[in-house]
DRENLOLO-986872 format. One line per 10 residues: number of its first residue (from 1); for each residue x, y, z of N, C-alpha, C. Coordinates in steps of 0.02 Angstrom, whole numbers, plus 50000, padded with zeros to 5 digits. Each point is the difference from the previous one (the first is absolute). Example, Ala and Ser with C-alpha at 12.3 -4.5 7.8 and 13.67 -1.06 7.14 Angstrom:
% DRENLOLO-986872
1) 50660,49716,50390,49955,50059,50000,50045,50060,50000 ~ 49982,50053,49964,50042,50059,50003,49961,50055,50037 .
END
This chain:
% DRENLOLO-986872
1) 48411,46301,49941,49945,50027,49964,49936,49961,50014 ~ 50006,49934,50006,49941,49959,50015,49972,50017,50069 ~ 50044,50013,50047,49977,50018,50068,49960,50065,49999 ~ 50022,50048,49961,49964,50064,49997,49934,49993,49963 ~ 49997,49957,49951,49940,49992,49960,49947,49960,50039 ~ 50021,49949,50037,49952,49955,50032,49995,50008,50075 ~ 50044,50039,50031,50001,50008,50073,50000,49932,50034 ~ 50052,49961,49984,50003,49930,50023,50005,49992,50075 ~ 50044,50039,50032,50013,49992,50072,49973,50057,50042 ~ 49977,50052,49970,49982,50061,50036,50053,50052,49984 .
11) 49982,50062,50000,50045,50053,49975,50067,50002,50037 ~ 50000,49995,50065,50063,50003,50038,50045,49940,49986 ~ 49970,49941,49998,50038,49938,49989,50025,49996,49928 ~ 49961,50024,49954,50022,50001,49930,50062,50043,49991 ~ 50000,50059,50031,50058,50044,49997,50060,49968,50034 ~ 49988,49968,50057,50055,49967,50036,50030,49943,49960 ~ 49958,49961,49966,50027,49945,49959,50041,50028,49942 ~ 49981,50056,49972,50037,50031,49946,50068,50025,50025 ~ 50000,50034,50056,50062,50025,50030,50045,49941,50020 ~ 49971,49948,50027,50039,49941,50019,50033,49967,49940 .
21) 49963,49995,49945,50029,49971,49939,50058,50041,49974 ~ 49992,50066,49999,50055,50043,49978,50060,49996,50048 ~ 49987,49993,50065,50055,49995,50049,50040,49936,49989 ~ 49966,49945,49987,50035,49936,49987,50039,50005,49935 ~ 49970,50029,49949,50035,50008,49935,50061,50045,50007 ~ 49993,50056,50037,50056,50045,50009,50056,49968,50040 ~ 49983,49960,50051,50050,49964,50039,50038,49950,49957 ~ 49963,49962,49960,50031,49951,49955,50046,50035,49951 ~ 49977,50056,49971,50040,50037,49952,50064,50026,50033 ~ 49994,50026,50060,50059,50025,50036,50050,49944,50013 .
31) 49976,49942,50021,50045,49944,50012,50034,49976,49936 ~ 49965,50002,49944,50029,49980,49936,50056,50047,49979 ~ 49991,50064,50012,50053,50049,49982,50059,49993,50047 ~ 49986,49994,50065,50053,49994,50050,50041,49936,49989 ~ 49968,49946,49980,50034,49937,49987,50037,50000,49933 ~ 49996,50056,49963,50033,50008,49936,49975,49949,49948 ~ 49935,49985,50004,49969,49956,49952,49969,50041,49943 ~ 49976,50060,50016,49970,50045,49950,50028,50070,50009 ~ 49999,50037,49945,50015,50071,50004,49938,50037,50023 ~ 50009,50059,50027,49942,50039,50023,49955,50019,49941 .
41) 50028,50010,49941,49959,50015,49942,49955,49941,49981 ~ 50024,49939,50009,49959,49941,49988,49940,49999,50047 ~ 50012,50014,50063,49948,49999,50050,49949,50055,49988 ~ 50024,50060,49984,49954,50055,49988,49959,49989,49936 ~ 50031,49974,49949,49964,49984,49938,49946,49947,50013 ~ 50018,49949,50036,49952,49947,50017,49942,50026,50042 ~ 50016,50044,50047,49947,50029,50042,49953,50043,49958 ~ 50027,50039,49955,49959,50043,49957,49956,49959,49954 ~ 50029,49951,49967,49961,49958,49954,49948,49960,50038 ~ 50019,49971,50057,49953,49961,50040,49942,50042,50025 .
51) 50014,50061,50022,49947,50044,50024,49953,50020,49943 ~ 50029,50018,49943,49958,50019,49943,49955,49943,49976 ~ 50028,49940,49997,49960,49943,49979,49948,49981,50054 ~ 50022,50002,50063,49955,49981,50055,49941,50046,50008 ~ 50009,50064,49984,49944,50047,50003,49966,50008,49933 ~ 50039,49997,49946,49973,50014,49934,49954,49946,49973 ~ 50018,49937,50008,49959,49946,49973,49932,49998,50035 ~ 49996,50000,50067,49933,50003,50031,49963,50064,49983 ~ 50035,50055,49994,49966,50063,49983,49968,49995,49931 ~ 50034,49971,49952,49971,49988,49934,49942,49951,50004 .
61) 50006,49952,50044,49947,49950,50008,49936,50032,50027 ~ 50006,50044,50048,49942,50032,50031,49978,50063,49964 ~ 50034,50021,49948,49987,50064,49968,49931,50004,49966 ~ 49977,49948,49970,49938,50004,49963,49961,49936,50003 ~ 49942,50001,49969,49958,49940,49998,50028,49948,49953 ~ 50029,50022,49945,50030,49954,49952,50073,49993,50017 ~ 50021,49943,50027,50069,49991,50023,50050,49999,49942 ~ 49976,49990,49938,50046,49996,49944,50013,50068,49968 ~ 49960,50050,50015,50007,50065,49968,50003,50056,50052 ~ 50056,50035,50003,50010,50055,50047,50026,50060,49961 .
71) 49965,50054,50001,50020,50063,49968,50019,49990,49927 ~ 49962,49962,49963,50013,49991,49929,50053,49947,49984 ~ 50026,49967,50051,50049,49947,49989,49964,49933,50008 ~ 50005,49958,49950,49969,49934,50003,50055,49947,50000 ~ 49998,49957,50051,50049,49946,50005,49967,49934,49987 ~ 50037,49954,49972,49974,49933,49987,50055,49950,49995 ~ 49982,49936,50002,50049,49946,49994,50003,49978,49928 ~ 50060,49982,49977,50009,49978,49931,50050,49942,49999 ~ 49988,49951,49957,50048,49945,49995,50066,50024,49971 ~ 50054,49971,50023,50066,50017,49975,50041,49936,49995 .
81) 50057,50002,49965,50039,49939,49992,50024,49970,50067 ~ 50011,50042,50051,50023,49975,50064,49943,49982,50048 ~ 49938,50008,49980,49944,49985,50044,49945,50051,49991 ~ 49997,50048,50046,49947,50050,49997,50031,50069,50011 ~ 49972,50050,49970,50026,50067,50007,49944,50049,50014 ~ 50018,50061,50017,49951,50052,50013,50004,50050,49943 ~ 49943,50018,49973,49999,50050,49947,49960,50059,50025 ~ 50017,50059,49977,49965,50060,50021,49984,50044,49941 ~ 49944,50034,50004,49979,50048,49950,49995,50067,50035 ~ 50038,50049,49976,50000,50065,50032,49961,50050,49958 .
END
């Protein structure tokens, strides 16, 4: 997402770096399943969550001028017994 927003390497190279990253991740995932270290559902769940977070967090970051408020959702940090937490107002 950062590559698309800032055009870091140039359009062709940005796309190639994205495809290369997915190729390495897919190869690693395949080897983990073949080695019987993970189930395929583990790998697919991880890929889905990683992709959503990897695109979603920067997308929320670039969505508006106020980084704390997106579409009526306000996020903030709050103290908690274990350290710090995130609070949201919807």
